[in-house]
C-alpha positions as CSV (number, residue, x, y, z in Angstrom):
1,M,-61.4,44.2,25.6
2,A,-64.1,46.3,24.0
3,K,-66.8,47.8,26.0
4,L,-70.4,48.8,25.3
5,K,-71.9,52.1,26.4
6,V,-75.6,51.6,27.0
7,T,-77.9,54.6,27.4
8,Y,-81.5,54.3,28.6
9,T,-83.5,56.4,26.1
10,K,-87.1,55.4,26.2
11,S,-89.3,54.5,29.2
12,A,-90.2,50.9,29.8
13,I,-93.8,51.8,31.0
14,G,-96.2,49.7,29.0
15,Y,-93.7,47.0,28.2
16,T,-93.4,43.5,29.7
17,V,-92.1,42.7,33.1
18,K,-89.2,40.8,31.5
19,Q,-88.1,43.8,29.6
20,K,-88.3,46.0,32.7
21,G,-86.2,43.4,34.5
22,T,-83.6,43.4,31.7
23,I,-83.3,47.2,31.9
24,R,-82.7,46.8,35.7
25,A,-80.2,44.0,35.2
26,L,-78.2,46.2,32.8
27,G,-77.9,48.6,35.7
28,L,-80.2,51.3,34.3
29,K,-82.5,53.1,36.7
30,K,-83.3,56.5,35.2
31,L,-83.9,57.8,31.7
32,Q,-80.7,59.2,29.9
33,Q,-78.5,57.2,32.3
34,T,-75.5,55.6,30.7
35,V,-73.6,52.5,31.9
36,E,-70.6,50.6,30.5
37,H,-70.4,46.9,30.2
38,D,-67.8,44.5,28.8
39,D,-68.7,43.4,25.3
40,N,-69.7,39.7,25.7
41,P,-72.6,37.5,24.4
42,V,-74.6,37.8,27.6
43,I,-74.7,41.6,27.5
44,R,-75.3,41.6,23.7
45,G,-78.3,39.3,24.2
46,M,-79.7,41.6,27.0
47,V,-79.3,44.6,24.8
48,K,-81.0,42.8,21.8
49,K,-84.1,42.2,24.0
50,V,-84.5,45.9,24.8
51,E,-82.9,47.5,21.7
52,H,-86.1,49.7,21.3
53,L,-85.5,51.2,24.7
54,V,-81.7,51.8,24.7
55,E,-79.0,53.2,22.5
56,V,-75.7,51.3,22.3
57,E,-72.3,52.5,21.4
58,E,-69.0,50.5,21.2
59,V,-66.1,52.0,23.1
60,N,-62.5,50.8,22.9
């Protein structure tokens, strides 16, 4: 199964509480932190909501 590598690149300060919650739900706590998740529609939707704050890379 493919994986997504999500890197937290821009601070969530000044953005909505929902977007901050999505960043937390993805497992991101600090800037430049990277986490890996299975590629599924739930994670894709979460990334889509905060695409301006994160960088996403597909990994096999």
